N, C-alpha and C positions, 0 to 999 in steps of 0.2 A: 392327342387332340383330334377331334372328329370334325369333319367339314361336310357340307351338303353339296352333292353333285346333281345338276339338273340336265336333262336332255330336252330342250325346248321343242324339238321336232316331234318327239313321241309323247311328251308329257310325263315321262318317267323321271324318278329321283331316287337317290340313295345316299346313305351316310358312308363316308370314306375316312379311314383312319390315316393319319399323316405318317404312319410307320409302314403302311401297306401301299402297294401299287393301286392305281385307280381301277385296273382291271380286276385284281383280286377282291377289292372291296365290292365291285359290281357283282362278281360271281357269288360272293357270300350273301348279297342282298337279293339274288335271283334275277338280276338284270343282265341281259344278254348283250355283250359287246363282241364284235369280230375279233378273233385272235387265232394264232397258229403256233409259232415257235415259243412264244412267251420268254424269249431271251433277248429281245431288242434287235433281232437280226433280219427279220423278214418284212416288217413294216405293215403287216395285215391289220394291226390294231391301231393304226394311225387315227388320231382324232384332231379336231380343231378346237382350240380354246376360244370360246366366245366371251367368257368372263373369267377372271381369276388367274392364279399362277400355280406352277408345279416345279418340282426339282427332281434331280436324278443323283443316284449314288455315283454313277459314272456315265459319261456321254454315250447313249446307245448307238450302235453301229448303223442302224437303219434310219437315222435322223440327222440331217446335217444342221450346222449352226444357222444356215440361211432359212431352213424350214422352221427352226425354233423361233427365229425372228419374225417369221410370217404367222406365228401363232399355232403351229402344228406341234403335237406331242404324241408320244407312244404310250398308250394306256398300260401296257405291261410293265413299264419301267417307271413311269412318272408317279411321284408321290405328291399329293395336294399340299399346298402351303396356304390355301384360302378356300372359300366356297368357290365352286366351279360351275359354269354353264358350258356344255360341250356339244359339238356336232359330230356325227359319225362320218367316216370317209364316203360311205354309201348307204343308201336305204332302199327299201322295197326290193330286196333280193329274195329269191325263192328260198323257203325253209328247207334245210337239209333233211333228207329222208333216208332210211336204210332200204337197200335193194338186194336181191339175190342176182348178181351179175353172172351171166353165162359166157364162158370162154369160147370165142369163135376161132381164134387163131393166135399163134405165137411163133415168131421167126426172128432171127438175128438181123439187126440193122448193120452192126459192125462187131468188132471183137468184144465189145463189152456193153453194148446198147441193144435191147430187144424191143421189137414192136409187138405189143399186146393189144389184141382186139377183143373188146367185150360187148355183149349184147345186154343193154339196160333199157328195156322197153319204155319205162316212164321217166327216163332222164330228162331233167329240166335244169339247164345251166346256161350261164353266159360264157362265151368263148373267153378262155383265160383262167377260169376257175378250176378248182382241183377236187378230187375225191379222196376218201379215206378208206383204206382196206382194214377191216377188223380181222385180227388173226386168232381170236378165240379166248385169250386170257388177259385181255386188257391191252395188249400190244397193238399198235397200229402202224400202217405205212401210208404215206401220202403221195399221190401222183397227179399231175396236171393232165387235164383232158387236152389231147393233141389234135383234136378235130372239133369242128363246130357241131351243134346239134343237127343230127341227120337221121331221124327215124329210129333212134334207139341204139345204133351202133357207134361205139366210142373207141378211139384209138388212144394209146398211151405209149410213151417212150420210157423204158425201164433200164436203168444202168445197173449192171451186175456189180455187187460189192463182195469181194472175197470174204467168205465167212458169214455173210448176211443171212439171217434166218429166212427172209422172204425171197430175196433176189438170188441167193446162191443155193438155197435148199429147196424151197417150195416152188419157185417159178419154173425151173427145168422140168419139174414133174407134171406141170399143168398139161392137160390135153383138152381138145374140143369137147364141149359138153360139161366140163367141170364147172362148178359155181364158186364165187367169192362173195363174201359178205362186205358190201360196200356202203359208204355214206356219201351223199352229195346233194347239192352243190355246196362248196365251201370256198372261202377266200374272197378278197376284194380286188383281185387283179383281173380287170376286164376292160374292154374298150369303152372310153368315155366319148360317145358320139357327140355329146353336147359341146365338146371343146372346139370343134371346127378348126383344127390346126393340122399342119403337116405332121406326120407320124415319124418319130425316130425310135426304132426298135433296136435294143441292144441286149444280146444274149450270150451266155457262156454255156457250154455243155448241153445237157438236156433242158436247160432253160429255154431252148428253142421251141419246146413242145407247146406251152401256152400261147406263145407268139405265133406259132403256126396256126393254132386254132383261131386266133384273132384275125390273122391276115387271110386265111382261107374263107372266113365269113365275109371278107370284102372283095373277093374275086368277082370281077365283072360288074361290080357295083358302080353305077354312074356317079354316086355321091362319094366315092372313095377319095380321101385326101391324098396328096403325095406321100410316098412311103419310102423311107430309107431303113435298110436292115443291115446291122453289123452283127456278125456271129463269130465269137471267139472260141477257138479250139486249139489243141496242142499240135497235131499233125494233120496233113491232108487226109489220111486215112480215117480220121475221126469225123470228117464232115459228111455224116451219113445221109444227109438231105440235100447235098449240094446240087445234084441234078434236078431234083424236084423244085427247089427254090428258084433255080435259074428259069424254069419253065413258067414261073409266075409273071415274067416280064411281058408286058402288053395286057395283062389282066388286072394289074394294080396301077393306079395312077402314078406316072413318073417314077416307077419303081427302080430303086438302086440297091443292089445287094453287094456287101463287102465282107468276104470271109477274112478273118485275121488269125494267124497262127503264132503261137508263142514258142514252138519248138520245131519250126519248119526245117526241112532238109534243103540241100543245095539245089534241088530241082524246082522247088516252089518259087514262082515268080510274082506271087501276090503279096499282100500286106503282111508284115511281121510285127511282133510285139504283143501288147495288151490291147484289147478291143476298146476299152474306154479311152486309151491314149490315141487310138486311131480316130475316134470320133473327134477328140479335141483338136487333132491336127487338121481335120477336114472341114470343121465348122468354126468360122470366126464369130458367128452370131447364132445362139440357140433360142433366142427370145421368142420366136414364133412357133416353136415346136411343142407338141405333146410327146413326152418321153416315157418310154416303157422299158424298164430294166428288169432282167430276169436271169437267175442263175447264181453264180458265186456271190456270197455276201461281201467278199473282199472287192470284187468288181463293183458291186453296187455302192459300197462305202466310198470308194475312190471317185466314182463317177459323180456322186453327190457332193464331193469336195471340189472337183475341178470343173464340172459343167456350169455352176453359177458364174464363174469367171467369164464364161462365154455368153452370159445373159440368160441362161436357163431359168425358167419360172418353176420354183419348187411346188407351186400350187398345181402345176400341170405335169408333175413327174410322179410316175406310179412304179412301184417295185414289188418283186416277189423274190425273196432271198431263199435259195434252196440250201438246206443244211442236212447233215445226217449224223446219227449217233453210231459209234463203232459197235460191232456185235457184242462186246463184252459188257456194254452199258445195260442198265436195268431194262427189263422187257416192257415196262409201262411207259417208257419215254416215246415221244413221237418222232418219227424219222421222216424228213422231207425228201421227196422224190429223187434224190441222188444226182446232182450235177457232175459233169466231167470238169474238173477245175481248169481254169484258164491258164494256169502255170504251175 
């Protein structure tokens, strides 16, 4: 059975088969909806149902029951059960464009995370968004910008994956002056300044990269809201930005930084366990916060289950789930910027 899907904000409409996801039907009809993993893990394709209903074959990881109750859906997994009117999570984003990015520098941050600096003179993006590296045969790799826009120089945090075509084979061979075929900006993870709420930023692994981009855009900003940052890693040696983040104190409003280690040694005197549990322990009431979750899909999924019990508004919760395909998977699958797992 076919249903009609309308986007009142843009005036677009398309037919959607009840056996296909809303996203796939939109793509077939030539209507562009934001998407990334297309597996229900990242939340990039989140839409709001203004009219109508949808169903899922199984509950998607990146959408909580509370979000469903508030009318949110994931276009990549939702199948229509009636005519729909939908709103996108964001509008008026810059159109993605292909660029020849010039390598300016590459150095290790830690034992398995590298700092890659690219020159992209015409880069136009919002802090928190990501780029896609095209590898030449349809394969791609995605990496979040780790710096705010600043004259065309863009930083990235790249985790080495053993056996990975890009991170293990191509990356070490890059030298200054080499070029990469990149596409940006992509993604709907970025600061919603209109929220006017205290910021709760929760990251695991290299999920710190887009959050760093967002927070650096707020340094010394008199309108910066209060900021709490929780960063989950395995060991203290993995906290490759620890000193830099501490230096943000005094430059962000009421800044609080809490590193949380899941495999800490006996020397570590800070927080232990999982980062989402540390947040739940520290906040009795999350109702006033705008919440940004980035990194492990497992962390994001659990946070979306436990934070509503602390009053968190799912309408003010934004997430970017990092996921990766193992090297033996098909070359045309998309691989997201490689987090360091929280556990």
